[in-house]
C-alpha positions in Angstrom: 77.5 94.7 112.7 80.5 94.1 110.0 79.4 93.5 106.6 82.6 91.2 106.5 84.3 89.2 108.9 86.9 86.8 108.6 87.6 84.8 111.9 91.1 83.1 112.4 91.4 81.9 109.1 93.7 79.1 108.3 94.6 77.8 104.7 96.7 75.3 103.6 97.9 73.7 100.0 100.4 71.4 99.0 101.8 71.0 102.7 102.0 74.8 102.7 100.7 77.0 105.8 100.0 80.0 103.6 97.3 81.9 105.9 97.7 81.3 109.7 94.9 82.4 112.0 94.0 85.5 110.1 90.7 88.0 111.5 89.8 90.9 109.3 86.6 93.3 109.3 84.9 95.8 106.6 82.2 97.9 107.9 79.6 98.7 105.3 81.0 101.5 102.6 84.6 101.0 104.5 87.8 100.8 101.8 90.6 98.6 103.9 93.7 97.6 102.2 95.6 94.2 102.8 99.1 94.6 102.4 102.6 92.7 102.2 105.3 91.3 100.1 105.2 88.7 97.3 103.8 85.4 98.7 102.7 86.8 101.8 99.1 85.1 101.6 97.5 87.8 100.2 95.7 86.5 97.1 95.2 83.1 98.7 93.4 85.2 101.6 91.0 86.8 99.0 90.3 83.7 97.2 89.4 81.6 100.3 87.0 84.5 101.0 85.3 84.0 97.7 85.0 80.0 97.9 88.2 79.4 95.2 90.7 78.1 97.5 88.9 75.7 100.6 90.1 77.0 103.9 90.6 74.0 106.4 89.4 76.0 109.9 87.9 79.2 110.4 84.6 81.5 109.6 84.0 83.7 107.0 80.6 86.2 107.9 78.9 88.2 105.8 76.3 90.4 107.9 76.9 87.5 110.4 75.8 84.4 107.6 78.6 82.0 107.7 79.0 81.5 103.8 81.2 78.5 103.5 78.8 76.6 102.1 77.6 78.8 99.5 79.8 78.2 95.9 81.5 80.7 94.6 79.2 81.3 91.2 76.7 81.9 94.0 78.3 84.2 95.9 78.3 86.6 93.2 74.5 86.7 93.9 75.5 87.5 97.6 76.8 90.6 96.1 80.5 89.9 96.3 82.5 90.4 93.2 86.3 89.7 92.6 88.9 91.5 90.4 91.3 89.0 89.9 95.3 89.0 89.7 96.0 88.9 86.2 92.3 89.9 85.4 91.1 86.9 84.0 89.6 88.4 80.9 88.4 86.3 77.8 91.0 87.3 75.7 88.7 86.4 72.2 85.8 87.7 73.3 85.1 91.3 72.9 85.2 94.0 75.3 81.7 94.3 75.6 81.2 90.7 76.0 83.2 90.8 79.0 81.7 93.4 80.3 78.3 91.5 80.2 79.8 88.3 81.6 79.7 90.4 85.1 75.8 90.2 85.1 75.2 86.4 84.0 73.6 85.9 87.3 71.2 89.1 86.1 67.9 88.6 85.1 66.8 92.5 85.7 66.1 95.5 83.5 68.8 97.8 85.0 71.9 95.4 83.3 71.8 98.1 79.8 72.1 101.3 82.4 74.6 99.8 84.3 76.6 98.8 81.2 76.3 102.8 80.2 77.8 103.7 84.0 80.8 101.7 83.2 81.5 103.3 79.8 80.6 106.6 81.2 83.7 105.3 83.8 85.8 103.9 81.7 85.3 105.9 78.2 87.9 104.2 76.2 86.1 100.8 76.6 83.3 102.2 75.2 85.8 103.3 72.1 87.1 99.7 72.2 83.5 97.6 72.8 83.6 95.7 69.6 87.7 94.7 69.6 88.9 91.6 71.3 89.9 92.0 75.2 93.1 90.0 74.4 94.7 93.0 71.8 94.1 95.7 74.8 97.2 97.0 76.6 97.8 96.3 79.9 95.8 99.0 81.8 93.1 98.8 79.3 92.3 95.2 80.2 92.3 96.3 83.8 89.3 98.5 83.1 87.7 95.9 81.5 88.0 93.4 84.7 86.8 96.5 86.9 84.0 97.1 84.9 82.9 93.2 84.8 82.8 93.3 88.2 80.8 96.3 88.4 78.2 94.9 86.1 77.4 92.3 89.1 76.8 95.4 91.2 78.4 94.2 94.3 78.1 95.5 97.6 81.5 94.2 98.9 84.3 94.3 96.1 87.6 92.8 96.3 90.6 94.0 94.0 93.5 91.5 93.9 96.7 93.6 92.7 95.2 95.9 90.3 98.6 98.0 89.8 100.1 94.5 88.8 102.2 95.2 85.7 101.2 98.5 84.8 103.1 101.7 83.5 103.1 104.3 86.9 101.0 106.5 84.4 98.2 103.8 84.1 98.8 102.9 87.7 97.5 106.5 88.8 94.4 106.2 86.5 93.5 102.8 87.9 93.4 104.0 91.6 91.5 107.5 90.3 88.9 105.3 89.1 89.2 102.8 92.4 88.5 106.2 94.1 85.7 107.0 92.4 84.0 103.8 92.9 84.8 104.2 96.7 83.0 107.2 96.3 79.5 105.5 95.5 79.7 104.0 99.4 80.9 100.6 98.1 82.9 98.2 100.7 86.6 97.9 98.8 88.8 95.1 100.2 92.1 96.0 98.4 95.2 93.6 97.9 98.3 95.3 96.7 102.3 95.3 97.0 102.2 99.2 96.5 101.4 100.0 100.3 102.0 103.6 99.7 99.3 104.1 97.0 96.8 101.8 98.7 97.4 102.9 102.4 96.6 106.5 100.9 93.4 105.5 99.2 92.1 103.7 102.3 90.9 104.2 105.7 92.4 101.0 107.4 94.8 99.0 106.5 96.3 95.3 107.7 99.9 94.3 106.6 100.3 90.9 106.2 103.4 88.4 106.5 104.2 85.1 105.8 100.3 84.2 106.7 100.0 86.1 109.3 98.5 89.6 110.1 101.3 91.5 111.8 99.8 94.9 112.1 96.4 96.5 112.0 95.7 100.6 112.3 94.5 103.4 110.9 96.2 104.1 106.9 98.0 107.7 108.1 99.3 105.7 111.1 100.7 102.8 108.7 102.0 105.0 106.3 103.9 106.9 109.4 104.9 103.7 111.4 108.7 102.9 111.0 108.4 99.1 110.6 106.5 99.7 107.5 108.2 102.7 105.9 111.4 99.9 106.2 109.5 97.1 105.1 107.0 98.3 102.2 108.0 102.1 101.8 111.6 101.9 100.9 112.6 104.2 103.4 
């Protein structure tokens, strides 16, 4: 049984059919990318899975259980966490306060240890833990957003355009960190416009265009696909 199954998902808003008949599966421990141009429906797909954007029809199953009726704030307790496009930080709150927000639903005694793990993964955040998050660089803010998601101890992590607006050297750093997170066995669905970087990181990939999945294959096959090269790799 797959950890995540999305079946025949349809999402419309403001008269626009943003997602049309989408099917995606993720096995436990797998890292999969969803690539496509801006406006293809990638972020809408993530938001629908996480219960943020209503969908008209289809099924979203976690280990075979339909999660449509579970509100977004309770999905965190089900082990689902989203690193949103644009990071979504509380700019006036400190780095550490933002990180601790990721553990808001937890009542266990391991929160402090997990905070230490986040700081070991992002040493720069430890140096800036008392600094307002809004004063950080774009790359540092992305680290906070990733760290906050990890504080919820997710089984399934959704990453929405983690490279957006970052300098190339910081993009490399962020994806190195994502690779480290994936090596722990966490299941990850990565939404990314930078198809080359995303597919280089993942085992499988889906290519989305105008709300539909037009290609699905191993990452290596997609990287070698002439259609993908022409449309998304600039070749």
